[in-house]
C-alpha positions as CSV (number, residue, x, y, z in Angstrom):
1,M,-79.9,48.3,11.7
2,P,-76.2,49.1,12.0
3,E,-75.0,51.3,14.8
4,S,-74.4,55.0,14.0
5,A,-70.7,55.9,13.7
6,L,-69.5,58.1,16.5
7,I,-67.8,61.3,15.5
8,V,-66.1,63.5,18.1
9,F,-65.2,67.0,16.9
10,D,-63.2,70.0,18.2
11,D,-65.2,73.1,17.1
12,S,-62.2,75.4,17.8
13,R,-64.4,77.6,20.0
14,G,-62.5,76.8,23.2
15,S,-59.7,79.1,24.3
16,F,-57.0,76.9,25.7
17,G,-53.9,78.9,24.7
18,P,-50.8,76.9,24.1
19,L,-52.3,73.7,25.4
20,T,-54.0,73.0,22.1
21,D,-50.9,73.8,19.9
22,L,-50.2,70.1,19.7
23,R,-53.5,68.5,20.5
24,A,-57.2,68.9,19.9
25,A,-59.4,70.1,22.8
26,F,-60.8,66.5,23.2
27,E,-57.3,65.3,23.9
28,L,-56.8,67.5,27.0
29,R,-56.7,65.5,30.2
30,V,-59.8,66.1,32.2
31,G,-59.5,63.5,35.0
32,L,-58.4,59.9,34.8
33,T,-58.5,60.2,31.0
34,T,-58.7,62.7,28.2
35,G,-62.0,64.2,27.2
36,L,-62.2,61.9,24.2
37,Q,-61.7,58.7,26.2
38,R,-64.3,59.9,28.7
39,I,-66.9,60.5,25.9
40,E,-66.2,57.0,24.5
41,Q,-66.6,55.4,27.9
42,M,-69.9,57.2,28.5
43,L,-71.3,56.2,25.2
44,G,-69.8,52.7,25.2
45,R,-68.2,52.9,21.8
46,R,-65.1,54.1,20.1
47,A,-65.0,57.2,17.8
48,A,-65.0,56.2,14.1
49,A,-63.8,59.7,13.1
50,L,-62.3,62.8,14.7
51,Y,-62.6,66.3,13.4
52,C,-60.0,68.9,14.4
53,D,-58.0,71.9,13.1
54,P,-56.3,70.9,9.9
55,A,-53.1,72.3,11.2
56,I,-52.8,69.5,13.7
57,A,-54.6,66.8,11.7
58,G,-51.3,65.0,10.8
59,L,-50.2,64.9,14.4
60,I,-53.6,63.7,15.6
61,A,-53.5,60.9,13.1
62,T,-50.3,59.5,14.8
63,R,-52.2,59.0,18.0
64,H,-55.6,57.6,16.9
65,A,-56.9,54.8,14.7
66,A,-60.0,56.8,13.9
67,R,-60.3,58.6,10.6
68,I,-59.2,62.2,10.8
69,N,-61.3,65.0,9.2
70,A,-63.0,62.4,7.0
71,L,-66.4,60.8,7.2
72,P,-66.4,57.0,7.6
73,E,-68.5,54.7,5.5
74,G,-72.2,54.5,6.1
75,D,-75.2,56.8,6.3
76,S,-75.8,57.2,10.0
77,F,-73.6,59.4,12.3
78,D,-73.6,60.6,15.9
79,F,-71.7,63.9,16.4
80,V,-70.4,64.9,19.9
81,N,-68.6,68.1,20.8
82,G,-65.2,67.0,22.3
83,R,-65.4,69.9,24.8
84,T,-68.1,68.3,26.8
85,L,-67.5,67.1,30.4
86,G,-71.1,66.0,31.1
87,Q,-73.3,63.4,29.5
88,P,-72.6,64.0,25.8
89,T,-75.2,65.7,23.7
90,V,-75.5,63.7,20.5
91,K,-76.5,65.1,17.1
92,H,-77.7,62.4,14.9
93,C,-77.3,62.9,11.1
94,D,-77.7,61.0,7.9
95,R,-74.9,61.4,5.4
96,S,-76.1,64.6,3.7
97,A,-76.8,66.2,7.0
98,A,-73.4,65.2,8.3
99,V,-71.7,66.8,5.2
100,A,-73.6,70.0,5.8
101,F,-72.8,70.0,9.6
102,I,-69.1,69.6,8.9
103,A,-69.2,72.3,6.3
104,S,-70.7,74.6,8.9
105,G,-67.7,74.1,11.1
106,C,-69.8,71.8,13.4
107,T,-71.7,74.8,14.6
108,E,-75.1,74.4,12.9
109,S,-77.8,76.0,15.1
110,S,-79.8,72.7,15.2
111,L,-77.2,71.3,17.6
112,K,-78.6,71.8,21.1
113,P,-76.5,73.9,23.5
114,D,-74.5,71.7,25.8
115,P,-74.2,73.3,29.3
116,S,-71.2,71.1,30.1
117,L,-68.9,72.4,27.4
118,V,-65.6,73.7,28.7
119,T,-64.1,76.8,27.2
120,F,-60.9,77.6,29.2
121,P,-58.3,75.5,31.0
122,W,-59.6,76.6,34.4
123,D,-63.0,75.2,33.5
124,I,-61.4,71.7,33.3
125,Q,-59.1,72.3,36.3
126,S,-61.7,73.7,38.7
127,R,-64.0,70.7,37.9
128,A,-61.2,68.0,38.4
129,S,-62.5,67.0,41.9
130,T,-66.0,66.3,40.6
131,T,-64.6,64.6,37.4
132,L,-62.4,62.3,39.4
133,A,-65.4,61.3,41.6
134,E,-67.4,60.5,38.5
135,D,-64.6,58.7,36.9
136,I,-64.4,56.2,39.8
137,E,-67.8,54.9,38.7
138,L,-67.3,55.4,35.0
139,F,-64.1,53.5,34.7
140,K,-64.5,51.0,37.6
141,S,-64.0,48.0,35.4
142,A,-61.8,49.6,32.7
143,L,-58.4,51.2,32.3
144,P,-57.0,53.2,34.0
145,L,-58.8,51.7,37.1
146,E,-58.5,48.1,35.9
147,G,-56.7,46.0,38.5
148,C,-56.7,48.8,41.1
149,V,-57.8,47.6,44.5
150,A,-59.5,49.6,47.3
151,R,-57.4,49.4,50.4
152,S,-55.9,51.3,53.2
153,L,-52.1,51.8,53.6
154,R,-50.3,49.0,55.1
155,A,-48.3,49.4,58.3
156,N,-45.0,49.7,56.4
157,E,-46.5,52.3,54.1
158,G,-48.0,54.8,56.5
159,V,-51.5,55.9,57.5
160,S,-54.7,56.4,55.6
161,V,-57.8,58.1,56.8
162,G,-61.2,59.0,55.3
163,S,-64.2,57.2,53.9
164,H,-63.7,57.7,50.2
165,P,-61.9,54.9,48.4
166,T,-58.2,54.7,48.0
167,L,-57.5,52.7,44.9
168,V,-54.0,51.2,44.5
169,H,-52.7,49.1,41.6
170,P,-50.8,46.0,42.8
171,S,-47.7,47.2,40.8
172,A,-47.6,50.6,42.6
173,R,-45.0,51.1,45.2
174,I,-45.6,53.3,48.3
175,G,-42.7,54.2,50.6
176,P,-42.8,54.3,54.4
177,S,-44.5,57.0,56.5
178,C,-46.8,58.3,53.9
179,V,-50.2,59.8,54.7
180,I,-53.3,59.4,52.5
181,D,-56.4,61.6,53.4
182,S,-59.5,60.6,51.5
183,T,-61.8,62.5,53.7
184,Q,-63.0,64.8,50.9
185,G,-62.5,62.5,47.9
186,P,-60.9,59.4,46.4
187,V,-57.2,58.8,45.9
188,I,-56.1,56.8,42.9
189,I,-52.6,55.3,42.6
190,D,-52.3,53.7,39.1
191,R,-50.1,51.0,37.7
192,G,-46.4,51.4,38.0
193,V,-46.6,54.5,40.2
194,S,-43.8,55.1,42.8
195,V,-44.6,57.2,45.8
196,G,-41.6,58.3,47.9
197,P,-41.4,58.2,51.7
198,L,-43.2,60.8,53.8
199,T,-45.5,61.9,51.0
200,V,-48.9,63.4,51.8
201,L,-51.8,62.7,49.3
202,I,-55.1,64.5,49.9
203,G,-58.1,63.4,47.8
204,P,-59.6,63.7,45.4
205,C,-56.4,63.2,43.5
206,A,-55.0,60.8,40.9
207,L,-51.5,59.6,40.2
208,L,-51.5,57.9,36.8
209,E,-49.5,55.2,35.1
210,G,-45.7,55.2,35.7
211,S,-45.5,58.5,37.6
212,V,-42.8,59.0,40.2
213,I,-43.6,61.0,43.3
214,S,-40.5,62.3,45.2
215,A,-40.1,61.9,49.0
216,H,-41.7,64.6,51.1
217,T,-44.2,65.6,48.3
218,H,-47.5,67.2,49.3
219,L,-50.2,66.7,46.8
220,K,-53.4,68.6,47.6
221,A,-57.0,67.9,46.5
222,G,-58.1,68.4,42.9
223,T,-54.7,67.3,41.5
224,V,-54.3,65.0,38.5
225,I,-50.8,63.8,37.7
226,G,-50.8,62.4,34.2
227,P,-48.9,59.3,33.0
228,H,-45.2,59.2,33.4
229,C,-44.7,62.5,35.2
230,R,-42.2,63.1,38.0
231,I,-43.5,65.3,40.8
232,G,-42.1,66.8,44.0
233,G,-42.7,69.7,46.4
234,E,-46.2,71.2,47.0
235,V,-48.7,70.8,44.2
236,G,-52.4,71.7,44.6
237,R,-55.4,71.7,42.2
238,C,-53.2,71.1,39.1
239,I,-53.5,69.0,36.0
240,F,-50.4,67.5,34.4
241,Q,-51.1,66.2,30.9
242,A,-48.3,63.6,30.8
243,H,-44.5,63.2,30.6
244,S,-43.6,66.3,32.5
245,N,-41.2,66.9,35.4
246,K,-41.5,68.9,38.6
247,S,-39.3,66.7,40.7
248,H,-38.1,69.1,43.4
249,D,-39.3,71.4,46.1
250,G,-41.4,74.4,45.1
251,H,-45.1,75.3,44.9
252,L,-47.4,74.9,41.9
253,G,-51.0,75.7,42.4
254,D,-54.2,75.9,40.3
255,S,-52.4,75.3,37.0
256,F,-52.5,73.2,33.8
257,V,-49.2,71.8,32.6
258,G,-48.7,70.3,29.1
259,E,-46.3,67.5,28.1
260,W,-42.5,67.4,28.1
261,V,-42.3,70.3,30.5
262,N,-39.4,70.6,32.9
263,I,-39.8,72.7,36.0
264,G,-36.5,73.4,37.9
265,A,-35.9,73.0,41.6
266,G,-37.3,75.8,43.7
267,T,-39.6,77.1,41.0
268,T,-42.7,78.5,42.6
269,N,-45.9,80.1,41.3
270,S,-48.5,82.3,42.8
271,N,-52.2,81.4,42.4
272,L,-53.7,84.3,44.4
273,L,-53.4,88.0,43.9
274,N,-52.4,90.2,46.8
275,T,-55.7,92.0,46.4
276,Y,-57.7,88.8,46.5
277,G,-59.3,89.9,43.3
278,E,-60.4,88.1,40.2
279,V,-57.5,86.7,38.1
280,I,-57.3,88.1,34.6
281,V,-55.1,86.4,32.0
282,R,-53.9,86.6,28.4
283,L,-53.9,83.4,26.5
284,E,-52.6,84.7,23.1
285,A,-50.2,87.5,22.1
286,D,-52.8,88.8,19.6
287,G,-55.7,88.3,22.0
288,G,-57.2,90.4,24.7
289,L,-57.5,90.0,28.4
290,V,-59.7,87.2,29.7
291,R,-61.6,87.2,33.0
292,T,-61.3,83.8,34.7
293,G,-64.1,84.5,37.1
294,R,-61.8,82.9,39.7
295,Q,-59.9,84.1,42.7
296,F,-57.5,81.3,42.4
297,W,-55.7,80.7,39.2
298,G,-52.0,80.0,38.7
299,S,-50.5,79.3,35.3
300,I,-50.7,77.5,32.0
301,I,-47.5,75.9,30.9
302,G,-47.3,74.8,27.3
303,D,-45.7,71.7,26.0
304,H,-41.9,71.5,25.9
305,A,-41.5,74.6,28.1
306,K,-38.4,74.7,30.3
307,L,-38.2,76.6,33.6
308,A,-34.8,77.0,35.3
309,I,-34.2,76.7,39.0
310,C,-36.0,79.2,41.3
311,T,-38.1,80.6,38.6
312,R,-40.9,82.8,40.0
313,V,-44.2,82.6,38.1
314,M,-46.7,85.3,38.9
315,T,-50.5,84.8,39.2
316,G,-52.3,84.1,35.9
317,T,-49.1,83.6,33.8
318,T,-49.4,81.8,30.4
319,I,-46.2,80.2,29.2
320,G,-46.1,79.3,25.5
321,T,-45.1,76.1,23.8
322,G,-41.3,75.7,23.7
323,A,-40.5,78.7,25.9
324,M,-37.2,78.6,27.8
325,I,-37.0,80.7,31.0
326,A,-33.7,81.2,32.8
327,S,-34.2,84.5,34.5
328,T,-34.1,85.8,38.0
329,R,-36.9,88.2,37.1
330,P,-40.4,86.8,37.0
331,P,-41.5,86.3,33.4
332,S,-44.2,88.5,31.9
333,P,-47.9,87.4,32.3
334,L,-47.7,86.1,28.7
335,V,-44.5,84.3,27.6
336,E,-44.8,83.8,23.9
337,R,-44.1,80.5,22.1
338,F,-40.4,79.6,21.8
339,A,-39.3,82.7,23.8
340,W,-35.8,82.6,25.2
341,L,-35.7,84.5,28.5
342,T,-32.4,85.1,30.3
343,D,-30.9,87.9,32.5
344,S,-28.4,88.8,29.7
345,A,-31.1,90.4,27.5
346,E,-33.6,93.1,28.3
347,A,-36.2,91.5,26.0
348,A,-37.1,88.0,25.2
349,R,-35.2,86.4,22.3
350,H,-36.4,83.6,20.1
351,F,-35.3,80.0,20.7
352,Q,-33.5,78.8,17.6
353,I,-35.5,76.0,16.1
354,E,-32.6,73.5,15.6
355,K,-31.4,74.0,19.2
356,F,-35.0,73.7,20.5
357,L,-35.5,70.4,18.6
358,E,-32.2,69.0,19.9
359,T,-33.3,69.8,23.4
360,A,-36.8,68.3,22.9
361,R,-35.4,65.1,21.4
362,A,-33.0,64.7,24.3
363,M,-35.8,65.0,26.8
364,M,-38.1,62.6,25.0
365,S,-35.3,60.0,24.5
366,R,-34.8,59.8,28.2
367,R,-38.3,58.3,28.4
368,D,-37.7,56.1,25.3
369,H,-39.8,58.3,23.1
370,A,-38.8,59.5,19.6
371,M,-40.0,62.7,17.9
372,S,-42.3,61.7,15.1
373,P,-42.0,63.5,11.7
374,A,-45.5,64.8,12.3
375,L,-44.6,66.4,15.6
376,E,-41.4,67.9,14.2
377,A,-43.4,69.4,11.3
378,R,-45.9,70.9,13.6
379,L,-43.3,72.3,15.9
380,R,-41.5,73.9,13.0
381,A,-44.7,75.4,11.7
382,L,-45.5,76.8,15.2
383,H,-41.9,78.2,15.4
384,A,-42.2,79.9,12.0
385,E,-45.5,81.5,13.1
386,A,-44.0,82.7,16.3
387,A,-40.7,84.0,14.8
388,P,-40.4,87.8,15.0
389,R,-40.8,89.6,11.7
């Protein structure tokens, strides 16, 4: 009997703010990989099809070989909710049942509740330490751990302490006088990573492919630096999706950062209220306040956002896709998509789309990436939706 085709879906019932403007929920980084990659590794097979919001289907298609919003051939399908972070709950369907399930928006009541589903960015971020520990076993013979070797720091690199593994790829470079503390969890330094001198890494944390860590950086536990990021200063319990820069001094804590973000020197966020109370956030301009259930939560920074030097970001701030902040005043708790904030205007203006695209292309080209027509189309659509009327 042929194996059932695996279908991973985004049911659009998560609330991830700007982080899912340009990606499905299953593409969010959850640990060493995205949620989709983790599901595929757990089940030992690749997804044959992916279901997502039609607005981003064209963009998703540029990143995956699987069918997008279309059933593959065959008459046996296994559906998995892409928001799961535990052992996937599988719904098996024949073709007619699969068609009905898709028509229901992948919410048919016969699908068993999955207690491991994540709903908000802080659900992913707060679980990162556990996820990384699980990923050590899950990906021990596969990318991104393939080729990584468990070892202590060498004499010319610094000092390592702790009983959890420190996994270092042979192509990684570690500068002198670094400290790795794996007392509370593993430390992963992936292929092509460069760690500057006098850096402190506290596990569990992961530095993924091609990332550059500036000298004197302090990375605290629960931090995942996605591929090809540039990080400096003090960073704790944060997830960087990929291709983002925070190269200089400044604090960033308990936050989720998208792709192609640039955070200027001296920028600092707060991740704890002066009252020590629960952090309450807004994720969307047309949405209400959301209780995080957490005392510590910093910020969400959407893709292509730019923060000028010495920006002050208050507890629980959400910064929308494409926003540009160059203000000595802290931005409001919700910075809308493509907002243009400067001291010269009392209220936020709107980033002109052609200027925004010029800036985005310039940043991407510095990493030898080009903006695809699908990405440009999606950004233009988001901009049109965000434009004041």
